[in-house]
C-alpha positions in Angstrom: 46.2 34.8 -6.1 47.0 33.4 -9.5 44.7 32.0 -12.1 45.6 28.4 -11.3 44.5 28.8 -7.7 41.2 30.4 -8.8 40.5 27.4 -11.1 41.5 24.9 -8.4 39.1 26.5 -5.9 36.3 26.7 -8.5 36.7 23.1 -9.4 36.6 22.2 -5.7 33.3 24.1 -5.3 31.8 22.3 -8.3 32.7 18.9 -6.9 31.3 19.9 -3.5 27.8 20.0 -5.1 27.9 16.9 -7.3 24.1 16.2 -7.6 23.2 19.8 -8.3 26.1 20.1 -10.8 25.2 16.8 -12.5 21.5 17.7 -13.1 22.5 21.0 -14.7 25.3 19.3 -16.7 22.7 16.8 -18.1 20.5 19.7 -19.4 23.5 21.3 -21.1 24.6 17.9 -22.5 21.2 17.3 -24.0 21.2 20.7 -25.7 24.7 20.1 -27.2 23.8 16.6 -28.2 20.8 17.9 -30.1 22.9 20.6 -31.7 26.0 18.6 -32.7 24.2 15.3 -33.3 21.7 16.5 -35.8 24.3 18.7 -37.6 26.6 15.6 -37.7 23.8 13.5 -39.2 23.1 16.2 -41.8 26.7 16.3 -42.8 26.9 12.6 -42.9 23.8 12.4 -45.2 25.3 15.0 -47.5 28.6 13.2 -47.6 26.8 10.0 -48.4 24.8 11.6 -51.1 28.0 13.2 -52.5 29.7 9.8 -52.5 26.8 8.1 -54.2 26.4 10.8 -56.8 30.2 10.6 -57.5 29.5 7.9 -60.1 28.7 10.8 -62.4 31.7 12.7 -61.2 32.2 16.4 -60.5 33.4 16.7 -64.2 30.4 15.2 -65.9 26.9 16.1 -67.0 23.9 14.3 -68.3 21.4 15.2 -71.1 17.8 14.2 -70.7 14.6 15.0 -72.5 12.7 18.0 -71.1 9.4 18.0 -69.1 6.0 19.1 -70.3 5.7 21.9 -72.8 2.7 24.3 -72.3 1.2 25.8 -75.5 -1.9 27.9 -76.2 -4.5 26.4 -78.4 -7.7 28.2 -79.5 -7.9 30.4 -76.3 -7.2 27.4 -74.0 -4.1 25.5 -73.0 -3.0 22.0 -73.5 0.1 20.0 -72.8 2.4 18.3 -75.2 4.9 15.7 -74.0 8.4 16.5 -75.1 9.8 14.0 -77.6 12.2 11.4 -76.2 15.8 11.3 -77.1 15.9 8.5 -79.7 18.7 6.0 -80.4 19.7 7.8 -83.6 19.8 11.2 -81.9 21.9 9.9 -79.1 24.3 8.2 -81.4 24.5 11.3 -83.6 25.3 13.4 -80.6 28.0 10.9 -79.5 29.7 11.0 -82.8 29.6 14.8 -83.0 30.9 15.2 -79.4 33.5 12.5 -79.4 36.5 14.8 -79.4 35.2 17.1 -76.6 34.3 14.5 -74.0 33.7 10.9 -73.3 30.1 10.2 -74.2 28.1 7.3 -72.9 24.7 6.2 -74.2 22.4 3.9 -72.1 18.8 2.8 -72.0 16.7 2.1 -68.9 15.3 -1.0 -70.4 13.2 -2.3 -67.5 12.6 -1.5 -63.9 10.5 -4.5 -62.9 12.3 -7.6 -64.3 12.6 -11.0 -62.8 15.9 -12.8 -62.9 16.0 -16.5 -62.6 18.7 -19.2 -62.2 17.6 -22.8 -62.0 14.8 -22.9 -59.3 15.7 -19.5 -57.7 14.4 -16.2 -58.8 14.3 -12.6 -57.7 11.3 -10.4 -57.1 10.1 -8.5 -60.1 12.0 -5.3 -59.0 15.3 -5.7 -60.9 16.4 -2.9 -63.1 17.8 -3.8 -66.5 20.0 -1.2 -68.3 21.6 -1.4 -71.8 25.0 0.3 -72.0 27.7 1.1 -74.5 31.5 0.7 -74.2 31.9 4.0 -72.3 29.3 3.5 -69.6 31.5 2.0 -66.9 34.1 4.8 -67.3 31.5 7.6 -67.2 29.1 6.1 -64.6 31.8 4.9 -62.3 30.7 1.3 -61.9 33.4 -1.1 -61.1 33.7 -4.8 -61.9 34.1 -6.9 -58.8 34.7 -10.2 -60.6 34.7 -11.3 -64.2 34.9 -8.7 -67.0 33.1 -5.9 -68.9 31.6 -6.5 -72.3 33.9 -7.0 -75.3 33.6 -5.0 -78.5 32.2 -8.0 -80.3 29.5 -8.5 -77.7 28.5 -4.8 -77.8 28.5 -4.5 -81.6 26.4 -7.6 -82.1 24.1 -7.3 -79.1 24.9 -10.7 -77.7 23.1 -12.2 -74.7 25.7 -11.3 -72.1 25.0 -9.8 -68.7 26.8 -8.2 -65.7 24.8 -8.5 -62.5 24.6 -6.6 -59.2 25.7 -8.0 -55.8 22.1 -8.4 -54.5 21.3 -10.7 -57.4 24.4 -12.7 -56.6 23.3 -13.1 -53.0 19.7 -14.1 -54.1 20.5 -16.5 -56.9 24.0 -17.8 -56.0 24.0 -17.5 -52.2 26.6 -14.8 -52.3 29.1 -16.9 -54.3 30.6 -14.4 -56.7 32.8 -16.9 -58.5 29.8 -19.3 -58.7 27.8 -16.8 -60.7 30.4 -16.3 -63.5 29.6 -18.0 -66.9 26.3 -19.2 -65.6 23.1 -18.9 -67.7 20.4 -16.8 -66.1 16.9 -15.9 -67.4 15.9 -12.3 -67.7 12.3 -11.8 -68.8 12.2 -15.2 -70.5 15.6 -14.5 -72.3 18.7 -16.5 -71.6 21.9 -14.5 -70.8 25.4 -15.6 -69.8 26.9 -13.8 -66.7 30.3 -12.4 -67.6 30.8 -10.1 -64.7 29.6 -8.9 -61.2 29.3 -5.3 -60.3 31.1 -4.0 -57.2 28.7 -3.2 -54.4 27.6 0.5 -54.1 25.6 0.0 -50.9 22.4 1.8 -50.0 21.3 5.4 -49.7 20.8 7.4 -52.9 22.0 4.5 -55.0 19.4 2.2 -53.4 19.0 0.1 -56.6 22.6 0.0 -57.6 23.1 -3.5 -56.4 19.8 -4.7 -57.8 20.4 -4.2 -61.5 21.5 -6.1 -64.5 23.7 -4.5 -67.3 23.3 -5.8 -70.8 24.7 -4.6 -74.2 23.0 -1.4 -75.5 22.1 -3.0 -78.9 20.5 -6.0 -77.1 18.4 -3.8 -74.9 17.3 -1.9 -78.0 16.2 -5.1 -79.7 14.4 -6.6 -76.7 13.0 -3.6 -74.8 13.0 -0.4 -76.8 9.9 1.1 -78.3 9.4 4.1 -80.6 9.0 6.3 -77.5 11.9 5.0 -75.6 14.3 7.6 -74.1 18.0 7.1 -74.3 20.2 8.6 -71.6 23.4 10.6 -72.5 26.2 11.1 -70.0 29.3 13.1 -70.8 32.6 13.1 -68.9 34.8 16.1 -69.3 38.6 15.6 -69.0 39.2 19.2 -67.8 36.7 20.3 -65.1 37.8 24.0 -65.6 36.2 23.9 -69.0 32.9 22.4 -67.7 30.7 25.4 -68.5 32.3 25.8 -71.9 31.7 22.1 -72.7 28.1 22.3 -71.5 27.5 25.3 -73.8 29.0 23.3 -76.8 26.8 20.3 -75.9 23.8 22.6 -75.8 24.5 23.8 -79.3 25.2 20.3 -80.7 22.1 18.9 -79.0 19.9 21.6 -80.6 21.2 20.6 -84.0 20.6 16.9 -83.3 17.1 17.6 -82.1 16.4 19.7 -85.2 15.4 22.9 -83.3 15.1 26.2 -85.1 16.7 29.3 -83.7 13.4 30.6 -82.2 12.4 27.3 -80.6 13.1 26.6 -76.9 15.2 23.7 -75.8 13.2 20.4 -75.5 15.9 18.8 -73.4 17.7 19.4 -70.1 21.3 19.3 -69.1 22.2 18.5 -65.5 25.7 18.9 -64.1 26.4 16.3 -61.4 27.9 18.8 -59.0 24.7 20.8 -59.3 22.7 18.0 -57.7 24.9 18.2 -54.6 24.8 22.0 -54.5 21.0 21.8 -54.7 21.0 19.3 -51.7 23.3 21.5 -49.7 21.2 24.6 -50.4 18.1 22.8 -49.3 19.6 21.8 -45.9 20.4 25.4 -44.9 16.9 25.8 -43.3 17.3 22.4 -41.7 20.6 23.4 -40.2 19.1 26.7 -39.0 16.2 24.8 -37.3 18.6 22.4 -35.7 20.7 25.3 -34.3 17.5 26.9 -33.0 16.4 23.7 -31.2 19.9 23.4 -29.6 20.0 27.0 -28.5 16.5 26.8 -27.0 17.5 23.8 -25.0 20.7 25.6 -23.9 18.7 28.7 -23.0 16.8 26.6 -20.5 20.1 25.2 -19.2 21.5 28.7 -18.9 18.5 29.8 -16.8 18.8 26.8 -14.6 22.6 27.3 -14.2 22.1 31.0 -13.3 19.5 30.0 -10.7 21.9 27.5 -9.2 24.8 30.1 -9.1 22.5 32.6 -7.4 21.7 30.0 -4.7 25.4 29.2 -4.4 26.1 32.9 -3.8 23.5 33.0 -1.1 24.8 29.8 0.6 28.4 31.0 0.4 27.9 34.6 1.6 29.9 34.1 4.8 32.6 32.3 2.9 32.9 35.2 0.5 33.1 37.6 3.4 36.0 35.6 4.9 37.8 35.5 1.6 37.5 39.3 1.2 38.7 39.8 4.8 41.8 37.7 4.0 42.5 40.0 1.0 40.5 38.5 -1.9 39.7 41.2 -4.4 36.4 41.9 -6.3 38.1 40.6 -9.5 39.2 37.4 -7.8 35.6 36.7 -6.5 34.2 37.6 -10.0 36.6 35.2 -11.8 35.9 32.4 -9.3 32.2 32.3 -9.9 32.6 32.8 -13.6 35.0 29.8 -13.8 32.5 27.6 -11.8 29.8 28.3 -14.3 32.1 27.8 -17.3 33.4 24.5 -15.8 29.9 23.1 -15.5 29.0 24.2 -19.1 32.2 22.8 -20.6 31.7 19.5 -18.8 28.1 19.4 -20.2 29.4 20.3 -23.6 32.0 17.5 -23.6 29.4 15.0 -22.5 27.0 16.2 -25.2 29.6 15.9 -27.9 30.5 12.4 -26.7 26.9 11.4 -27.0 26.3 13.4 -30.3 29.1 11.8 -32.4 27.8 8.2 -32.2 24.2 9.4 -32.4 24.8 11.4 -35.6 26.9 8.6 -37.1 24.2 6.0 -36.5 21.9 8.1 -38.8 24.8 8.4 -41.3 25.4 4.6 -41.2 21.7 3.9 -41.8 21.9 6.2 -44.8 24.9 4.2 -46.2 27.5 6.8 -45.3 30.8 6.4 -43.5 31.9 7.5 -40.0 32.8 11.2 -39.7 34.1 13.4 -36.9 32.4 16.8 -37.0 35.3 19.0 -35.9 33.5 22.2 -36.9 30.3 21.4 -35.0 32.3 20.2 -32.0 34.0 23.6 -31.9 30.6 25.3 -32.3 29.2 23.3 -29.4 32.1 24.1 -27.0 32.0 27.8 -28.1 28.3 28.0 -27.3 29.0 26.3 -23.9 31.6 28.9 -23.0 29.2 31.7 -24.0 26.4 30.1 -22.0 28.7 29.8 -19.0 29.7 33.4 -19.2 26.1 34.6 -19.6 24.8 32.4 -16.8 27.6 33.1 -14.4 28.1 36.8 -15.0 25.2 38.2 -12.9 25.8 35.8 -9.9 29.5 36.6 -10.1 28.9 40.3 -10.1 26.5 39.9 -7.2 29.1 37.9 -5.2 31.9 40.4 -6.0 29.7 43.4 -4.9 29.0 41.9 -1.4 30.2 44.0 1.5 32.7 41.9 3.5 31.4 43.2 6.9 27.8 42.4 6.0 28.9 39.1 4.5 30.7 38.0 7.7 27.6 38.8 9.8 25.4 36.7 7.4 23.9 33.6 9.0 
């Protein structure tokens, strides 16, 4: 008897016990759904984070002031806050580093501003940022309508503004064209809207659509204090030379900050791809926990399937005796019961995957990501199902194959 015939008979036996098969199949499907669904959601979240962090680019890095510096003082310890990166220091670095990378200077002017147009106004949660001429190229923001700031507007710190999409929806009822060249009020100051930022959606860039961009010099005049910290972002044209460029930036920044050779750095350098690597590394334990949960569920399904297969062997003892009397070998009987267990597991696996893909992508969609098909996790799910089928069906199959045909025929 060939393999096709064995599979056909196995499939017929599975269909003959639909209710029993369906209940076992559901348990397997739930295990695979938990396994593939959560792993898909994790991948979707990571992909969404990667997409949202891509405004810094894989070939860029940022320079920020350091944290708190601990120093001993008369036998005790006290903290000294690290000095902010000043406007002069930021501009000095930009001038020094101009030939090695595209440098952008910006200032987080306010995080709780109110924007008003006529009788409409936003909640006091709008972020205002002052930027230079390189900001849009380095940060990856795109203009949906209107234009970026002109050189004249930047050099003179004119009252011009580029607003996010959420502000357009709030003040202009979503009419992008209606917002251009209109005068809005930002913290009691009048600004003319010259552009609208392209929407970046939610997730890690949660406030990207709720911000206003103004010229850097204007933000310095209106918002900056002596302790204000200016942000430095650097885009590198050749990603291969990233580490070399970061080392050069480290040296230049030490000079700009006036550090002596024996003094520690009072600033930090963050590579944008390092953020994603950090996130991926911190999801390893989460993935392991997810796989463990899925495997525990599948273990329960495997025990249930083995029990069903043992019952099936008992119920079909006489049938097995007849098959052996007609010439069926131990190998044929073994394969038949193994195939039955594997068919049930694979059907459960397919059902679990069909449930897991939309479930995982719902989480991804909520996080602002896009639809993904988790081929790797689908393959993992099916592979686990095959292994579960073999493990669950092996003992019952061996028991069936070992039956004595004479005793089996006499079984009632």
